VOTIKOL-835588 format. One record per atom (N, C-alpha, C): residue in three letters; x, y, z. Coordinates in steps of 0.1 Angstrom, whole numbers, plus 5000, padded with zeros to 4 digits. Each point is the difference from the previous one (the first is absolute). Layout:
BEGIN
ALAXYZ ...
This chain:
BEGIN
MET205273853270 MET499050104998 MET500650134997 PRO499650084990 PRO500550134997 PRO500050095012 ALA501050095001 ALA500250085011 ALA498850095003 ASP499450064989 ASP498950095001 ASP498749935005 LEU500149865000 LEU498849935006 LEU500449935013 ALA501050055006 ALA500449945013 ALA498850025010 ALA500049935011 ALA498950005009 ALA499750135007 GLY500850114997 GLY499850125007 GLY500650005014 ASP499250045010 ASP500450015014 ASP499449895008 PRO500849895003 PRO499449895007 PRO499450045013 LEU500750105007 LEU499550045013 LEU498650064999 LEU499850084990 LEU498650064998 LEU499049894997 ASN500349914992 ASN499149894996 ASN499649925013 VAL501049975008 VAL499749925012 VAL499250095010 ALA500350135001 ALA499350095009 ALA498550014996 VAL499750014987 VAL498650014996 VAL499349875003 PHE500649894997 PHE499449875003 PHE499849985015 GLY501050045008 GLY500049985014 GLY498850085006 LEU499850134994 LEU499050085005 LEU498649944998 PHE499949944988 PHE498749934997 PHE499849885009 VAL501049925003 VAL499849895009 VAL499650055014 ALA500750105005 ALA499750065013 ALA498650055001 ILE499550074990 ILE498750055000 ILE498949895000 THR500249914991 THR499049894999 THR500049915012 LEU501249975006 LEU500049925012 LEU499350075011 TYR500150135001 TYR499350085010 TYR498549994998 VAL499650014987 VAL498549994996 VAL499549865004 VAL500849904996 VAL499649865003 VAL499849995015 TYR500950055008 TYR499949995015 TYR498850075005 ARG499750124995 ARG498950085005 ARG498649934997 VAL499949954988 VAL498749944996 VAL499849865004 SER501049945005 SER499949855004 SER500249985014 THR499350075009 THR500149995014 THR499349875005 ARG499149944992 ARG499249895004 ARG500049894990 ASN500949905001 ASN500049894991 ASN500049865006 SER499250005011 SER499949875008 SER499149904994 THR499050054993 THR499049914994 THR500349964986 THR499549894995 THR500349964986 THR499350104990 ALA498850055004 ALA499450104991 ALA500850134998 ASP500650045011 ASP500950124999 ASP501349974992 TYR500649895003 TYR501349974994 TYR499949964985 TYR499049934997 TYR499849954986 TYR499350104991 ALA498950065005 ALA499150084992 ALA499850145004 ALA500950055010 ALA499950135005 ALA498650045005 GLY499349905005 GLY498650025005 GLY499050044990 SER500449994987 SER499150034989 SER499550155001 VAL500950095003 VAL499650145003 VAL500350094988 PHE500649954989 PHE500450094990 PHE498850024990 THR500050124994 THR499050034990 THR500449944986 GLY499150004991 GLY500449954986 GLY501050094994 ARG500050135002 ARG501050094994 ARG501449975007 GLN500049995013 GLN501349975007 GLN500549874996 ASN499249904999 ASN500449864997 ASN500450004985 GLY499450074992 GLY500350004985 GLY501450064998 ILE500350115007 ILE501350064999 ILE501149905006 ALA499649945011 ALA500949905006 ALA500249884990 LEU498949964994 LEU500149894990 LEU501050044989 SER499950124995 SER500950044989 SER501450005006 GLY500250045012 GLY501350005006 GLY500549865002 ASP499149915003 ASP500449865002 ASP500449934986 PHE499350054990 PHE500149934987 PHE501150074991 LEU500250135001 LEU501050074993 LEU501449975006 SER500649894996 SER501249955007 SER501250064993 ALA501149955004 ALA501350044993 ALA500049964985 ALA499249904997 ALA499949964986 ALA499350114992 SER499050075006 SER499350114993 SER500950124998 PHE500750045011 PHE500750124999 PHE501449994994 LEU500749895003 LEU501349994995 LEU500149904988 GLY499349895001 GLY500149904989 GLY499450044987 ILE498750065001 ILE499350044988 ILE500750114993 ALA500450105008 ALA500750124994 ALA501349954993 GLY500749915006 GLY501349954994 GLY499749924987 ALA498949925001 ALA499749924988 ALA499650084988 ILE499250115003 ILE499750094989 ILE501250084995 ALA500950045009 ALA501250074995 ALA500949924992 VAL500149875003 VAL500949914993 VAL499449934988 HIS498749955002 HIS499449924990 HIS498850074993 GLY499650125004 GLY499050074993 GLY498649965003 TYR499249994990 TYR498649985001 TYR499749875008 ASP500749904998 ASP499749875006 ASP500150015016 GLY500850095005 GLY500150025014 GLY498750065006 PHE499350084991 PHE498750065005 PHE498949905001 LEU500249884994 LEU499049905000 LEU499849955015 TYR501050015008 TYR499849965014 TYR499050095006 SER500150134998 SER499050105005 SER498649974996 ILE499849964988 ILE498749974995 ILE499449885007 GLY500849905001 GLY499649875007 GLY499650035015 PHE500950075007 PHE499850035014 PHE498750085002 LEU499750094991 LEU498850095001 LEU498749924997 VAL500049934988 VAL498849934996 VAL499649895011 ALA501049955007 ALA499849905009 ALA499050035011 TRP499850135003 TRP499150055010 TRP498649984997 LEU499749994987 LEU498649974996 LEU499549875005 VAL500949905000 VAL499649875006 VAL499750015014 ASP500850085008 ASP499750025014 ASP498750075002 LEU499850104992 LEU498850085002 LEU498749924997 LEU500049934989 LEU498849934995 LEU499849875006 LEU501049935005 LEU499849865004 LEU500449975014 ILE500950075006 ILE500649965013 ILE499750095012 ALA500250134999 ALA500050095012 ALA498849985009 GLU498850024995 GLU498850005008 GLU499749875006 LEU500149894992 LEU499749875005 LEU501049955010 LEU501350044998 LEU501049965010 LEU499850075013 ARG499750135000 ARG499850085012 ARG498949945008 ASN498949964993 ASN498849955007 ASN500249865006 THR500949924994 THR500149865004 THR501149985010 GLY501150074999 GLY501249975009 GLY500150095012 ARG501049995007 ARG500250085012 ARG501450065001 PHE501149924998 PHE501350045001 PHE500949964988 THR499849884995 THR500949954990 THR499249934988 MET500749974989 MET499449934989 MET499549865005 GLY500849945009 GLY499649875005 GLY498650005006 ASP499550115006 ASP498750015005 ASP498949984989 VAL500350054988 VAL499049984989 VAL500149864995 LEU501249954997 LEU500149874994 LEU499549895009 SER500150025013 SER499649895009 SER498650015005 PHE499350114996 PHE498750035006 PHE499049884999 ARG499949934989 ARG499149894998 ARG500849874998 MET501350005002 MET500849884998 MET500549945014 ARG500749904999 ARG500749955012 ARG501150095004 GLN499950055012 GLN500950125004 GLN501549975000 ARG500449905006 ARG501449985003 ARG500949984987 PRO499649914991 PRO500849994988 PRO500050124990 VAL498850065000 VAL499950124991 VAL500750125005 ARG500050025013 ARG500750115006 ARG501549984999 ALA500549875002 ALA501449974998 ALA500450034986 ALA499249964990 ALA500350034986 ALA500150154997 ALA499050075005 ALA499950154998 ALA501250075006 ALA500449955012 ALA501250065006 ALA501349974992 THR500149884995 THR501249964992 THR500150094988 SER498950024992 SER500050084988 SER500350155004 THR499550055011 THR500250145004 THR501550025003 LEU500649905008 LEU501450025003 LEU500949994988 VAL499749914990 VAL500949994988 VAL499850134992 ILE498850054998 ILE499850124992 ILE500750125006 SER499850015013 SER500650115007 SER501650004999 PHE500549885000 PHE501549994999 PHE500450044986 PHE499349964989 PHE500450044987 PHE499950154998 TYR498950065006 TYR499850144999 TYR501150085007 MET500449945012 MET501150075007 MET501350004993 LEU500349894992 LEU501249994993 LEU500250134992 ALA498950044993 ALA500150124991 ALA500350125008 GLN499350025012 GLN500250125008 GLN501450015005 MET500549895005 MET501349995006 MET501150034990 ALA499849944988 ALA500950024989 ALA500150154996 GLY498850065000 GLY499950144997 GLY500750085011 ALA499949975012 ALA500650075011 ALA501649994998 GLY500549884997 GLY501449994998 GLY500550084989 GLY499350004988 GLY500550084989 GLY499950155002 LEU498950045007 LEU499850155003 LEU501150055009 VAL500349935011 VAL501050055009 VAL501449994994 ALA500249904991 ALA501349994993 ALA500250134992 LEU498950054994 LEU500250124992 LEU500250125009 LEU499250015011 LEU500150125009 LEU501350015007 LEU500549895005 LEU501350005007 LEU501249964992 ASP499749984987 ASP501149964991 ASP500649875004 VAL499249905005 VAL500549875004 VAL499949904989 ASP501249964995 ASP500049914989 ASP500249865004 SER500549975012 SER500349875005 SER498749935003 GLY500049874998 GLY498849915003 GLY499850005015 PHE501150005008 PHE499949995014 PHE499350135006 GLY500450114994 GLY499450135005 GLY498550004997 GLN499649954988 GLN498650004997 GLN499249905009 SER500749895003 SER499349915009 SER499850065014 LEU500950085005 LEU499850075013 LEU498950094999 VAL499850074989 VAL498950104998 VAL498749925000 ILE499949894993 ILE498849925000 ILE499649955014 ALA501049975008 ALA499849955014 ALA499450125008 GLY500650124998 GLY499550125007 GLY498650034997 VAL499649994987 VAL498650034996 VAL499149905007 GLY500449875000 GLY499249905006 GLY499750025014 LEU501150055008 LEU499850025014 LEU499050115003 VAL500150114992 VAL499150125002 VAL498649954997 MET499849924989 MET498749954996 MET499449925012 VAL500749915006 VAL499549925011 VAL499650095011 LEU500850105003 LEU499750105011 LEU498650064998 TYR499750054987 TYR498750054997 TYR498949915004 VAL500249874996 VAL498949905003 VAL499949975014 LEU501149985007 LEU499949975014 LEU499450115009 VAL500350124996 VAL499550125008 VAL498650034996 GLY499750014987 GLY498850064995 GLY498949914997 GLY500249874997 GLY498949924995 GLY499450054987 MET498849974997 MET499350044988 MET499850155000 LYS499650065012 LYS499750145000 LYS501250084997 GLY501149975006 GLY501250084998 GLY500549984985 THR499949874995 THR500449974987 THR499250084990 THR498750015002 THR499150074991 THR500450154999 TRP500350065012 TRP500350154999 TRP501450024993 VAL500949905002 VAL501350014992 VAL499750004985 GLN499049914996 GLN499749994986 GLN499350124995 ILE499150065008 ILE499450124996 ILE501050124998 ILE500950015010 ILE501050114998 ILE500949974988 LYS500449874998 LYS500849974989 LYS499450024987 ALA498749964999 ALA499350024987 ALA499850154997 THR499750085009 THR499950144998 THR501350064995 MET501149975007 MET501450044996 MET500349964986 LEU499749874997 LEU500449944987 LEU499250074989 ILE498750015001 ILE499250064989 ILE500450154998 LEU500250075011 LEU500450144999 LEU501450014993 SER500949915003 SER501350014994 SER500049974985 VAL499249904996 VAL500049964986 VAL499350114992 VAL499050065006 VAL499350114993 VAL500950124998 PHE500750035011 PHE501050124999 PHE501049974989 ILE500649885000 ILE501149974990 ILE499450004986 THR498849954999 THR499349994987 THR499850144994 VAL499450095009 VAL499850144995 VAL501350074997 PHE501049985008 PHE501350064997 PHE500649954987 LEU499949874998 LEU500549944987 LEU499350064988 LEU498750005001 LEU499250054988 LEU500350154998 GLY500250075011 GLY500450144998 GLY501350024994 LYS500949915003 LYS501450014994 LYS499949984985 PHE499049934995 PHE499849974986 PHE498850084994 GLY499850125006 GLY498950084995 GLY498649955001 PHE499849915010 PHE498749935002 PHE499649934988 SER501049954993 SER499749924988 SER500449865002 LEU499149905001 LEU500349865002 LEU500849954988 SER499650054988 SER500749964988 SER501550035000 ALA500350125005 ALA501450055001 ALA500849915009 LEU499349965012 LEU500749925009 LEU500349864995 LEU499049944993 LEU500149874994 LEU501150004989 GLY500050114992 GLY501150014990 GLY501450015006 ALA500150075011 ALA501350015006 ALA500449865006 ALA499049935006 ALA500349875005 ALA500549904989 ALA499350014989 ALA500449914988 ALA501450044995 ASP500350135000 ASP501350044995 ASP501249965009 ASN499749995013 ASN501049975010 ASN500149855004 SER499249924992 SER500049865003 SER500749924989 PRO500749895004 PRO500549914990 PRO499049944991 MET498749995005 MET499049944992 MET499450094990 GLY500350135001 GLY499450104991 GLY498550015000 GLU499450014988 GLU498550015000 GLU499349875005 ALA500849895000 ALA499449875006 ALA499650025014 LEU500650105007 LEU499650025014 LEU498650035002 LEU499450064990 LEU498650045001 LEU499049904994 GLU500549894996 GLU499249904993 GLU499949875008 PRO499049924999 PRO499949875007 PRO501149904995 GLY500449915008 GLY501049904996 GLY501450025005 GLY500350115007 GLY501450025005 GLY500449905010 LEU499149945008 LEU500449915010 LEU499449864998 TYR498850004993 TYR499349874999 TYR499749964985 GLY500750074991 GLY499749984986 GLY501149934992 ALA501049945006 ALA501149944993 ALA499649884993 ASN499249915006 ASN499649874994 ASN498749965005 ASP499549884995 ASP498749955005 ASP500049975015 THR501149955005 THR500049975014 THR499950135009 SER500750104996 SER499950135008 SER498650064999 LYS499349994988 LYS498650044999 LYS499149925009 LEU500249875000 LEU499249925009 LEU500350035015 ASP501250045003 ASP500450045013 ASP499250135004 PHE499850094990 PHE499350125003 PHE498549975003 VAL499449914993 VAL498649965002 VAL499949945014 SER501049915004 SER500049945013 SER500150115011 LEU500950104998 LEU500250115009 LEU498750075002 SER499350034989 SER498850085001 SER498949935007 VAL499949874998 VAL499049925007 VAL500350005015 ALA501349995004 ALA500350005014 ALA499850135007 LEU500350114993 LEU499850145005 LEU498550035002 ILE499249964991 ILE498650045000 ILE499249915011 LEU500449885001 LEU499349915009 LEU500649995014 GLY501250055001 GLY500849985012 GLY499550095012 ALA499750134996 ALA499650095011 ALA498949965008 ALA499049934994 ALA498849965007 ALA500349885009 ALA501249955000 ALA500449885008 ALA501250035010 LEU500450125000 LEU501250045009 LEU499550015014 PRO500549925009 PRO499550005014 PRO500150135007 HIS501150084998 HIS500150125007 HIS499050114995 VAL499649984987 VAL499050094995 VAL498649965005 LEU499749875000 LEU498749955005 LEU499850045015 MET501149995008 MET499850025014 MET499750155003 ARG500350094991 ARG499750145002 ARG498450025000 PHE499349924994 PHE498550025000 PHE499449985013 TYR500749945010 TYR499549985013 TYR500250125009 THR500750104996 THR500350125008 THR498950104999 VAL498949974991 VAL498950094999 VAL498849945006 PRO499050085004 PRO498949945008 PRO498949924992 ASN499950024987 ASN499049934992 ASN500449994986 ALA499149934992 ALA500349974986 ALA500050134991 ARG499150095004 ARG500050134992 ARG501350075001 GLU500650015012 GLU501350065001 GLU501149924993 ALA499849874999 ALA501049914993 ALA500050044985 ARG498850024995 ARG499950044986 ARG500650144998 ARG499750095009 ARG500650134999 ARG501550005000 SER500549905008 SER501549995001 SER500649974987 VAL499449914992 VAL500549964987 VAL499950114990 VAL498950085001 VAL499950124991 VAL501150105003 TRP500250035013 TRP501050105003 TRP501449944996 ALA500349885003 ALA501349944997 ALA500250014985 THR499049964992 THR500150004985 THR500350154995 GLY499350105006 GLY500350134996 GLY501450055003 CYS500449975012 CYS501450035003 CYS501049944991 MET499849874997 MET501049934992 MET499950044985 PHE498850044995 PHE499950064987 PHE500950124998 VAL500050095010 VAL500850124999 VAL501549965001 PHE500349905008 PHE501449965002 PHE500649944987 TYR499249904995 TYR500549934988 TYR500250094988 LEU499150104998 LEU500250104989 LEU501350075002 CYS500350045013 CYS501250075002 CYS501349914998 THR499949875003 THR501149914997 THR500450004985 LEU499050014992 LEU500350014985 LEU500950124997 VAL499750115005 VAL500850124998 VAL501349995007 ILE500149955012 ILE501249995007 ILE501049904993 GLY499449894995 GLY500849904994 GLY500750054987 TYR499150074991 TYR500650054988 TYR500950135003 GLY499650075011 GLY500950115004 GLY501449955004 ALA500049895007 ALA501349945004 ALA500849964987 ALA499349944991 ALA500749974987 ALA500550124993 ALA499350115001 ALA500450124992 ALA501150085007 LEU500050015014 LEU500950085007 LEU501249925006 VAL499849885003 VAL501149925006 VAL500649904990 GLY499149934993 GLY500549904990 GLY500149865006 ALA499649914991 ALA500049865004 ALA501349945004 GLU501150054994 GLU501349945003 GLU500450045014 ALA499850135004 ALA500350055014 ALA499149935010 ILE498849974996 ILE499149935010 ILE500449865003 THR500349934989 THR500449865002 THR501449985006 ALA500850114999 ALA501449995006 ALA500050045015 ALA498950065004 ALA500050055014 ALA499749885010 PRO500450015012 PRO499649905010 PRO498549995001 GLY499549884999 GLY498549985000 GLY499549994986 GLY500850024990 GLY499649984986 GLY498750084996 GLU499149934994 GLU498750064995 GLU499350075011 ASN500149955012 ASN499250055012 ASN500650145004 SER501150054994 SER500550135004 SER499550114991 ALA499249984990 ALA499550104991 ALA499450125007 ALA499049985008 ALA499350115007 ALA500950085009 PRO500949935009 PRO500950095008 PRO501050084991 LEU500549934990 LEU501050084991 LEU499350114993 LEU498849994996 LEU499250114994 LEU499850115010 ALA499749975012 ALA499850105011 ALA501350075002 LEU501149935000 LEU501350075002 LEU500350104988 ARG499749964988 ARG500250084988 ARG499250135000 ILE498749995004 ILE499250114999 ILE499950095013 GLY500349945011 GLY499950075013 GLY501150005009 GLY501149934996 GLY501250005008 GLY499849905012 THR501050025010 THR500049905011 THR498850015009 VAL499450125001 VAL498950025009 VAL498849924994 LEU499750014987 LEU498949924995 LEU500349855000 LEU501349974997 LEU500349865001 LEU499849945014 GLY500350085010 GLY499749965014 GLY498649985003 VAL499150094995 VAL498649995002 VAL499449884993 VAL500449994987 VAL499549884992 VAL500449875006 SER501350005004 SER500549875006 SER499349975013 ALA499750115008 ALA499249975012 ALA498649954997 VAL499450054990 VAL498749964995 VAL500149854996 ALA501049974992 ALA500249864996 ALA500249915012 PHE500850045010 PHE500249925012 PHE498649995007 ALA499350115001 ALA498749995007 ALA499149904993 THR500150004986 THR499249904992 THR500449865004 ILE501349975001 ILE500449875003 ILE499649965015 LEU500250095009 LEU499749975014 LEU498549975002 ALA499250094994 ALA498649995002 ALA499449874994 VAL500549964988 VAL499549884993 VAL500549885008 VAL501250005004 VAL500649885007 VAL499349995014 ALA499750115006 ALA499349995013 ALA498649944998 GLY499350044989 GLY498749944997 GLY500149854998 LEU501049964992 LEU500249864998 LEU500349925012 THR500850065009 THR500449945012 THR498849985010 ILE499250105001 ILE498949985009 ILE499049904994 THR499950004987 THR499149904994 THR500549865002 ALA501249984998 ALA500649865002 ALA499949965015 SER500350095009 SER500049975014 SER498649975005 ALA499050084995 ALA498649985003 ALA499549874995 SER500449974988 SER499549874994 SER500549885008 PHE501350015004 PHE500549885008 PHE499450005014 ALA499950115006 ALA499550005014 ALA498549975000 HIS499250064991 HIS498549985001 HIS499649874993 ASP500649974989 ASP499549874993 ASP500749885005 VAL501350005003 VAL500749885004 VAL500049995015 TYR500550105007 TYR500149995015 TYR498649995006 ALA499150104997 ALA498850015008 ALA499049894995 ASN499949974987 ASN498949924995 ASN500549864997 VAL501349974997 VAL500549874997 VAL500549945013 VAL501050075006 VAL500649945012 VAL499150015012 LYS499450125003 LYS499250025012 LYS498549974997 ARG499649964988 ARG498749964996 ARG498950115003 GLY500450124998 GLY499150115001 GLY499850065015 VAL500849955009 VAL499850055014 VAL501350075005 ALA500850064991 ALA501250075005 ALA499650135007 HIS500850045010 HIS499850135007 HIS500550114991 PRO499350114999 PRO500450114990 PRO501450055003 VAL500450015013 VAL501350065003 VAL501149904995 ALA499749875002 ALA501049904995 ALA500150004985 GLU498850024993 GLU500050004986 GLU500850124994 VAL499850125006 VAL500850124996 VAL501549985003 ARG500349935011 ARG501449975003 ARG500649914989 VAL499349904996 VAL500549914989 VAL500150084987 ALA499150094997 ALA500150084988 ALA501350095000 ARG500350055012 ARG501250085001 ARG501349924998 VAL500049885006 VAL501249914998 VAL500149964985 THR498849984994 THR500049964986 THR500650114991 ALA499650135004 ALA500550114992 ALA501550015000 ILE500649975012 ILE501550005001 ILE500649894990 VAL499449885001 VAL500549894991 VAL499850044985 VAL498950054997 VAL499750044986 VAL501150114996 GLY500250095009 GLY501050104997 GLY501449954997 VAL500449905008 VAL501349944997 VAL500149924987 LEU498949934997 LEU500049934987 LEU500050094988 SER499350125002 SER499950094989 SER501450074997 ILE500750025011 ILE501450054999 ILE500949904992 VAL499949875003 VAL500849904993 VAL499650004985 GLY498750004998 GLY499549994986 GLY500450124992 GLY499950125007 GLY500450134993 GLY501550004996 VAL500849945008 VAL501449994997 VAL500349924988 LEU499249894998 LEU500149914989 LEU499550064987 ALA499050095002 ALA499350064988 ALA500650134995 LYS501250055006 LYS500650124996 LYS500250014985 GLY499750114994 GLY500350024986 GLY498949974990 GLN498949935005 GLN498949974991 GLN499150134999 ASN499450014988 ASN499050114999 ASN498849975009 ILE499750095009 ILE499049975010 ILE498650004995 ALA499750074989 ALA498749984994 ALA499849864995 PHE501049944995 PHE500049864995 PHE499849915012 LEU500750025011 LEU499849925012 LEU498650005005 VAL499450125000 VAL498750025005 VAL499049934991 ALA500350004987 ALA499149924991 ALA500049855003 LEU501149955005 LEU500149865004 LEU499149985012 ALA500050105010 ALA499149995011 ALA498650004996 PHE499650084990 PHE498650004995 PHE499749874994 ALA500949944993 ALA499749864994 ALA499849905011 VAL500850005011 VAL499849915011 VAL498650025006 ALA499750135003 ALA498750035006 ALA498849954992 ALA500050044987 ALA498949964992 ALA499949854998 SER501249935000 SER500049854999 SER499449935012 ALA500450065012 ALA499749935012 ALA498650045006 ASN499650134998 ASN498950055007 ASN498750034992 LEU500250054988 LEU498950064992 LEU498949894998 SER500449894995 SER499049894997 SER499249965012 THR500749995011 THR499349955012 THR499150115005 LEU500450135000 LEU499250115004 LEU498750014991 LEU500150004987 LEU498950014992 LEU499149885001 TYR500549885000 TYR499249885002 TYR499250015013 THR500750045011 THR499450015013 THR498850095000 LEU500250124994 LEU499050115000 LEU498949974991 PHE500249934989 PHE499049994989 PHE499549864997 TRP500749905004 TRP499649864996 TRP499549925013 ARG498749975000 ARG499449945012 ARG500549865002 ARG500449934990 ARG500449865001 ARG501549995005 PHE500750114999 PHE501549995004 PHE500249955014 ASN501049915002 ASN500249945013 ASN501450005004 THR500349945012 THR501350005006 THR501149944991 THR499749894993 THR500949944992 THR500450094988 GLY499050064994 GLY500350104989 GLY500850115005 THR499850055012 THR500850115006 THR501449965001 LEU500349895006 LEU501349955002 LEU500749974987 TRP499449944991 TRP500649974986 TRP500350134993 GLY499150105001 GLY500250134993 GLY501250075006 ILE500150015013 ILE501150085006 ILE501349934998 TYR500149875004 TYR501349934999 TYR500349974986 GLY499149974991 GLY500349974986 GLY500550124993 GLY499350125002 GLY500450124993 GLY501450055006 LEU500149995013 LEU501250055007 LEU501249914996 GLY499849875000 GLY501149914996 GLY500450014986 ALA499050014991 ALA500350024986 ALA500850134997 CYS499650115006 CYS500750124998 CYS501450005005 LEU500249955012 LEU501449995006 LEU500949914992 VAL499549894995 VAL500849914992 VAL500450064987 LEU499050074993 LEU500350074987 LEU501050115002 VAL499950075011 VAL501050115003 VAL501349945002 LEU500149895008 LEU501349945003 LEU500749964988 PHE499349954990 PHE500649944988 PHE499850104988 SER500050135003 SER499950104989 SER501250084999 PRO500250094990 PRO501250084999 PRO500150105012 VAL499050025008 VAL500250085012 VAL501049955009 VAL500149875002 VAL500949945010 VAL501449964993 SER499949954988 SER501349964994 SER499950014984 GLY501149994994 GLY500149994986 GLY500050134992 ALA500150125007 ALA500050134993 ALA500950095007 PRO500650104993 PRO500950095007 PRO499550075012 ASP498650035000 ASP499450085011 ASP499349905010 SER500349874999 SER499449915009 SER500550025014 ILE499349945010 ILE500550005014 ILE501349935001 PHE500149884993 PHE501249925000 PHE500549994985 PRO500750114995 PRO500350004986 PRO501149904995 GLY500749945010 GLY501149914996 GLY499549864998 VAL498849975002 VAL499549864997 VAL498750014992 ASP499749894994 ASP498849994991 ASP499349875002 PHE498850015007 PHE499249885001 PHE498550044997 HIS499850104992 HIS498750044997 HIS499549924988 TRP498749975000 TRP499349944989 TRP498750074996 PHE499550085009 PHE498850084997 PHE500450134994 PRO499550044988 PRO500650114993 PRO499650145005 LEU498850015006 LEU499550135004 LEU500550055014 LYS500350135001 LYS500450055012 LYS498950025010 ASN498850024995 ASN498850015009 ASN499149884997 PRO499749925010 PRO499249884998 PRO498550015000 GLY499550125001 GLY498650025002 GLY499149944990 LEU500450004987 LEU499249954989 LEU499749865002 VAL500849925007 VAL499949865002 VAL499449975014 SER500650065010 SER499749975014 SER498650055004 ILE499550114995 ILE498750055005 ILE498949924994 PRO499949964987 PRO499049914996 PRO500149865006 PHE501249965003 PHE500249875007 PHE499450005014 SER500150115007 SER499450015013 SER498449994999 PHE499450074990 PHE498649994998 PHE499649854997 LEU500849944992 LEU499749864996 LEU500149915013 CYS501050025008 CYS500249925012 CYS498850025009 GLY499650125002 GLY498850035009 GLY498849934995 PHE499850014987 PHE498849934994 PHE500049855001 LEU501249944997 LEU500149865001 LEU499949955014 GLY500650075009 GLY500049975014 GLY498550005006 THR499350094995 THR498650015004 THR499249884995 LEU500249964988 LEU499349894995 LEU500449875007 VAL501349995003 VAL500549875006 VAL499650005015 GLY500150115007 GLY499750005014 GLY498549985004 ARG499949935011 ARG498649975004 ARG499650075013 ASP500950105004 ASP499850075012 ASP499250134997 GLY498849994996 GLY499250124997 GLY499950105012 ALA499850134996 ALA499950105011 ALA498749985008 ASP500050045012 ASP498850005008 ASP499050104994 PRO498849954997 PRO499050084993 PRO499750135008 ARG499949995013 ARG499750125008 ARG501150104999 ARG501349965001 ARG501150094999 ARG500150064986 ARG499749924990 ARG499950054986 ARG499050114999 ALA498849975005 ALA498950104999 ALA500450135008 GLU500649985012 GLU500450125008 GLU501050084992 MET501049934994 MET501050074993 MET499550084988 GLU499049944993 GLU499450074988 GLU499350125005 VAL499249995010 VAL499250125005 VAL501050115005 ARG501049955008 ARG500950105006 ARG500850074989 SER500549934991 SER500950064989 SER499250104992 LEU498749974998 LEU499350094991 LEU499350125007 THR499749985013 THR499250105007 THR500950075011 GLY501049935006 GLY500750055011 GLY499449975013 ILE498849935001 ILE499449975012 ILE500849905008 GLY500350035012 GLY500849915009 GLY501550024998 ALA500450094991 ALA501550034998 ALA500650065012 
């Protein structure tokens, strides 16, 4: 890495991040004095307003992929990198129009509450918990990989062992948030993080535009001049336009991004932290507004990094493409701004992974332990204790996965998590909420069929082997050509759910079906 782009003062970077961790841990401790009941631990007692939950939703959703991965993709690949932002933003229309209100009225703590409402409880809850754990693991890979790359840049750690230690440290802090704070503490961490993140990107955007005379054209021209791609940096096709396969891969990516947000368990679980469906809708509106501002800023930051830092310096830095935003902060504001931006990026990673961890632990404890193992008669204290133990196990697994995923673009890894979520959950959610005939067999076929198809296609795709940027670049056993399987696995899950419903003879209880319909539409009994 060039000397003028060295990581600055590692002690300052660590001090700023340490200050953030200390403050947020204190906040978590103060707001989470009572977490003995499942309603407190899983849903924060449903005490948050739509505005608060919307900001927390944006904090939960705006992951390391949004801040580090998208900025890096735009800086290196140009226009095609911004397509991630468009997909992430448009996805919230699906949540607003089809999911948020009905889900809040029907469920209580987890997605499994909704899917099992009029089905056979034990097999459906087990399937819902399985998909939640797998999706959370995929999403965590991206966050942990981002943590390793970011600290490698901050502390100038080039060795793989050093990055692995960093990932382990982030995982431990994340588990501590969840163990101490539950959902209430995690929500306040996400609110603080979202506020810091949006203020930071707005400040950097205004500064960048001012540096180029508040002319976006001048900034884009400088980015093109400083990029090996030249004017192609501003045109479609830089990342996905090489051949027909890459164009099809882009279509698959778009489908996964737009449909995946409505099926992410950690996003769906946030709708239970508000008191009613009206506040759930307000949550989505506030979250969408926050993310609209953020993603507009990432466009300027990405092209600003291309103009002032350069694609070659970005890819040569520890962390690769994910280093674009921190390197830009160092260039325009020195070590102090780098420390602040890095702390914000760390806050992003910690808040998102904490949300994922509490979702995974709640799903296992509530769906598997309380309703499958204990058949619905688990003591709340024991259930919360199981959730906390599960959080530790999930944290360890995420650390191991993050070590394996070092070096991957984290926006791309999150897109894989979106594909898994849409494949496993979206079809069953929509069928459950809108199709009266849908039954237990259809639910199980939809979840396991979509999840299995997606995992198999990822395993035998260029993501895992057969390409220089694969997880295992030295071997080649791929036969599926697309890096994102959403174009195949998502329709396949809808087909599985449809066929399973036709084959299955276990129709839903008419009384439960009628109760669910009334509750989902009116909120009566929620």
